[in-house]
Each structure stands twice: as structure tokens, then as C-alpha cells.
N, C-alpha and C positions, 0 to 999 in steps of 0.2 A: 376759924370763923371766916365767912366770906369777905367781910370788910377789910381783914387784915390782908388778904390776897389782892383784893382791888387796890388798896393803898400801896403794896408792895410793887404791883405792876405799873402804877403811876410813878412811883419813885423811881423804878428802873428807866422808864421812858424819860423822866427829868434828868436822871444822871447821863443817859446817853445824849440828851439835847445839850447839856453842859459840856461834855466832851466835844461835841461838834462845834459849839459856839466858841470854845476855847481855841480848838484848832484852826477855825476860820479867822479868829482874830490874830493868831500867831502868824498864819500865812499872809494876812493883810499887812501886819506890822513889818514883817520880812521883806515884803514886796514894796511897799510904800512908805516905810519909815524913814525918818530922816533926824537930823540933830534935834528937831523940835519935839520928838517923841518922848513921852514921860520916861524917865529912867526906872519908874516903879511899875512898868508895865510887865516886867518879868515876874514880879511877885504877884500881880493880879492874875497873870496867865497861869502860873503854878497853882494858885489857890483855886482857880477855876477847874483845873484838872483834879486837884485834890478833892474838891467838893463833889465833883461828878462821881469820882471812885468812892467817895463815902456813902453817897447815896445809893450806889448799886450794891456796895457791901451790906448796908444796913437792910436793904430791901430783900437781897438774898437770905440774910438772917431772919427777917420777918417771914419769908415764905417757908423755910425750913423749920420754924418754930423754935430757933435757938434763942430768942428773946423772951420766951415763956418762963 
């Protein structure tokens, strides 16, 4: 169905954006981080990458029909 493919493409784009945002946040904290930076940032950044990967994997499964 065409809607599945449209949703899959949107999820791939969202996953790529999540990777980009997590990478930019990581670069920003490594450059400008100080002792006042939250110690939980590592968890937030990890789960940002994880969620982006999950979106991309689910979108690929949706495109290939593996979820039917």
C-alpha cells in the first residue's frame, strides 16, 4: 500500500534527523561541556542514537513487507 511506503520514508527521514541531532548535541557537549553538564547526558545521547536506529530499522522492515 502506498501509505506504508510514505510512512516508511518519513520514518527514515526522522531517524536520520535523530542521528544528526544526537551527533550535534554530542559535539556541542564535548566542545562546550563543563562540570555543570548533566551526568545523564550520556544516557540521553545514547538513547537518541538508539531511537534513530530503531526508526530506520522499523522503516526498512515496513518497506520490505517484513511486518505483514
